[in-house]
Wavefront OBJ file of the C-alpha trace (Angstrom):
o trace
v 58.370 143.699 32.018
v 61.481 142.225 30.455
v 63.697 145.485 30.787
v 62.855 145.835 34.449
v 63.603 142.136 35.143
v 67.047 142.684 33.395
v 67.653 145.857 35.641
v 66.996 143.767 38.662
v 69.363 140.942 37.539
v 72.039 143.647 36.732
v 71.466 145.195 40.011
v 71.739 141.790 42.096
v 74.958 141.097 40.141
v 76.419 144.473 41.422
v 75.201 143.689 44.908
v 76.743 140.354 44.920
v 80.089 141.715 43.512
v 80.094 144.351 46.216
v 79.402 141.641 49.018
v 82.424 139.369 47.864
v 84.729 142.123 47.571
v 84.044 143.837 50.991
v 86.570 143.799 53.843
v 83.574 143.616 56.424
v 79.892 143.117 56.109
v 77.446 144.966 58.486
v 74.420 142.668 58.661
v 71.660 144.924 60.197
v 68.596 143.191 61.609
v 65.662 145.040 62.799
v 65.026 143.622 66.335
v 61.351 143.533 65.866
v 61.541 141.466 62.796
v 60.768 137.692 62.840
v 63.720 135.472 62.545
v 62.721 133.744 59.329
v 62.612 137.037 57.401
v 66.508 137.220 57.263
v 67.460 133.505 57.444
v 68.016 133.269 53.480
v 70.146 136.290 53.133
v 72.121 135.461 56.431
v 72.987 131.880 54.695
v 74.170 133.944 51.611
v 76.377 135.950 53.705
v 77.913 133.218 55.804
v 78.706 131.385 52.504
v 81.013 134.313 51.352
v 83.715 133.532 53.944
v 83.770 137.234 54.251
v 84.174 138.769 57.964
v 80.852 140.366 59.238
v 79.090 141.814 62.278
v 75.375 141.223 63.193
v 73.586 144.547 64.317
v 70.392 143.923 66.076
v 68.905 147.421 65.617
v 66.051 149.237 67.248
v 66.626 148.106 70.734
v 64.912 150.999 72.068
v 61.614 149.621 70.707
v 61.387 146.550 72.907
v 61.644 145.706 76.633
v 64.651 143.771 78.094
v 62.647 140.737 78.233
v 61.720 140.736 74.682
v 65.211 141.749 73.598
v 66.549 138.513 75.531
v 63.895 136.460 73.741
v 64.952 137.720 70.198
v 68.695 137.143 70.956
v 67.730 133.416 72.039
v 65.681 133.192 68.688
v 68.867 134.321 66.718
v 71.400 132.231 68.683
v 70.810 129.024 66.756
v 71.175 130.754 63.289
v 74.160 133.406 64.182
v 77.605 131.701 63.367
v 80.293 132.472 65.990
v 81.457 136.268 65.525
v 80.533 139.770 66.730
v 76.661 140.447 67.393
v 75.820 143.683 68.832
v 72.755 145.156 70.088
v 72.315 148.755 68.718
v 69.822 151.765 68.580
v 70.993 153.971 65.517
v 68.316 156.390 66.703
v 69.841 156.933 70.166
v 73.439 156.220 69.292
v 73.477 153.451 71.635
v 76.567 151.228 71.055
v 77.543 152.916 67.952
v 80.874 153.558 69.460
v 81.377 150.089 70.180
v 80.435 149.115 66.631
v 82.785 151.437 65.074
v 85.744 150.150 67.393
v 85.135 146.342 66.249
v 84.599 147.789 62.406
v 88.224 149.051 62.731
v 89.778 145.975 64.402
v 88.325 143.962 61.402
v 89.464 145.867 58.720
v 92.957 145.014 57.163
v 95.672 147.336 56.660
v 96.390 148.253 53.214
v 98.523 151.067 51.265
v 97.397 154.491 51.200
v 95.501 155.733 48.207
v 96.100 159.312 48.998
v 98.758 161.276 50.695
v 98.171 161.789 54.318
v 97.958 165.900 53.871
v 95.058 165.331 51.197
v 91.749 166.282 52.756
v 89.537 164.992 49.666
v 89.496 164.249 46.223
v 86.729 166.387 45.574
v 86.810 169.594 43.766
v 86.330 172.984 46.008
v 83.145 173.830 44.058
v 81.893 170.428 45.116
v 82.659 171.275 48.584
v 81.074 174.626 48.298
v 77.807 172.970 47.189
v 77.675 170.318 49.827
v 78.201 173.117 52.421
v 74.861 175.019 51.236
v 73.322 171.571 50.872
v 74.025 170.697 54.400
v 72.057 173.862 55.734
v 69.156 172.881 53.716
v 69.308 169.289 55.670
v 69.549 171.218 58.929
v 66.756 173.785 58.359
v 64.297 171.966 56.591
v 62.514 168.526 57.053
v 60.402 166.082 54.924
v 60.554 166.199 51.400
v 62.341 169.487 50.813
v 66.022 168.284 51.421
v 65.368 165.341 49.280
v 63.885 167.468 46.294
v 66.620 169.782 46.113
v 70.094 169.662 44.239
v 72.884 172.372 44.664
v 75.134 173.405 41.847
v 77.890 176.026 41.803
v 77.869 178.096 38.487
v 80.936 180.265 39.352
v 83.576 179.955 41.670
v 86.159 182.892 41.499
v 88.889 182.588 43.928
v 91.008 185.610 44.162
v 93.752 186.442 47.107
v 91.601 188.574 49.032
v 87.833 187.081 48.625
v 86.015 183.897 47.196
v 83.126 184.918 45.144
v 80.658 182.119 44.795
v 77.486 181.911 42.794
v 75.017 178.800 43.183
v 71.689 177.743 42.131
v 69.282 175.623 44.245
v 67.029 173.448 41.950
v 63.526 172.117 43.157
v 61.060 169.861 41.750
v 58.126 172.019 42.029
v 56.712 175.404 41.803
v 55.408 175.157 45.152
v 58.711 174.150 47.043
v 60.347 177.399 45.984
v 58.464 179.858 48.333
v 59.008 177.283 51.205
v 62.769 177.315 50.402
v 62.925 181.329 50.188
v 60.768 181.990 53.343
v 58.972 185.259 53.618
v 60.630 188.067 52.620
v 63.838 185.706 51.654
v 64.303 185.154 55.365
v 64.920 181.514 55.125
v 66.982 181.725 52.166
v 69.116 184.268 53.816
v 69.656 182.146 56.977
v 70.937 179.150 54.693
v 73.262 181.471 52.938
v 74.603 183.132 55.795
v 75.416 179.945 57.678
v 76.719 178.305 54.555
v 79.080 181.370 53.932
v 80.377 181.068 57.577
v 81.204 177.179 57.135
v 82.739 178.400 53.690
v 84.934 180.768 55.365
v 86.203 178.367 57.921
v 86.791 175.570 55.120
v 88.441 177.909 52.810
v 90.080 180.022 55.389
v 89.195 183.650 53.599
v 86.309 185.796 53.251
v 83.751 184.396 51.165
v 80.745 186.393 49.085
v 77.925 184.045 48.245
v 75.040 184.512 46.069
v 72.174 181.673 46.082
v 69.259 181.606 43.442
v 66.666 179.150 43.785
v 65.056 177.672 40.464
v 62.536 175.282 39.560
v 63.527 172.298 37.427
v 61.094 169.590 37.211
v 62.365 166.028 37.418
v 66.011 167.263 37.747
v 66.854 163.833 39.290
l 1 2 3 4 5 6 7 8 9 10 11 12 13 14 15 16 17 18 19 20 21 22 23 24 25 26 27 28 29 30 31 32 33 34 35 36 37 38 39 40 41 42 43 44 45 46 47 48 49 50 51 52 53 54 55 56 57 58 59 60 61 62 63 64 65 66 67 68 69 70 71 72 73 74 75 76 77 78 79 80 81 82 83 84 85 86 87 88 89 90 91 92 93 94 95 96 97 98 99 100 101 102 103 104 105 106 107 108 109 110 111 112 113 114 115 116 117 118 119 120 121 122 123 124 125 126 127 128 129 130 131 132 133 134 135 136 137 138 139 140 141 142 143 144 145 146 147 148 149 150 151 152 153 154 155 156 157 158 159 160 161 162 163 164 165 166 167 168 169 170 171 172 173 174 175 176 177 178 179 180 181 182 183 184 185 186 187 188 189 190 191 192 193 194 195 196 197 198 199 200 201 202 203 204 205 206 207 208 209 210 211 212 213 214 215 216 217
């Protein structure tokens, strides 16, 4: 148990450091939870003297009467500041939340030039565009059990040739990802290729292979 305890302690040090260095903290509360469940952590956040916004989430799961009762229950514990009722599932008040976050963030020097889109490599972008399609077309464990690696990235003036491999955890996941007669993999490849052509602004030839690599994580 000792290594496990040391790992927990190390993680808590990292969490505390991240909290104290933050420009804004979002304190997200499940509106259906009891008030006492979060009081200890709330006191910790208040003691940091870092601006924070309290978000009462899952407003769609309670009636207006229950919502008002929850707000009243929290009033005595929440300090003066911003409290927003949201529903992440339905996007309720998410725009308002973003506006308030932007208002509270301090201005600072730019880390990158204005015309720089990302600090990630083009190979990384290509792999993420493939992974995006896996998330769009598959549910449950498949998207979270896969990793995409670009094994070859050959950029010529006329065409971009990309070879990639999708790793899955188990042999049983491979046919699900490929689909009957390769139909599912073909769909992923086609839509990922179209997105790549938009991003890289040239024709793309994309090859995708599915492989099993147990415990790839």
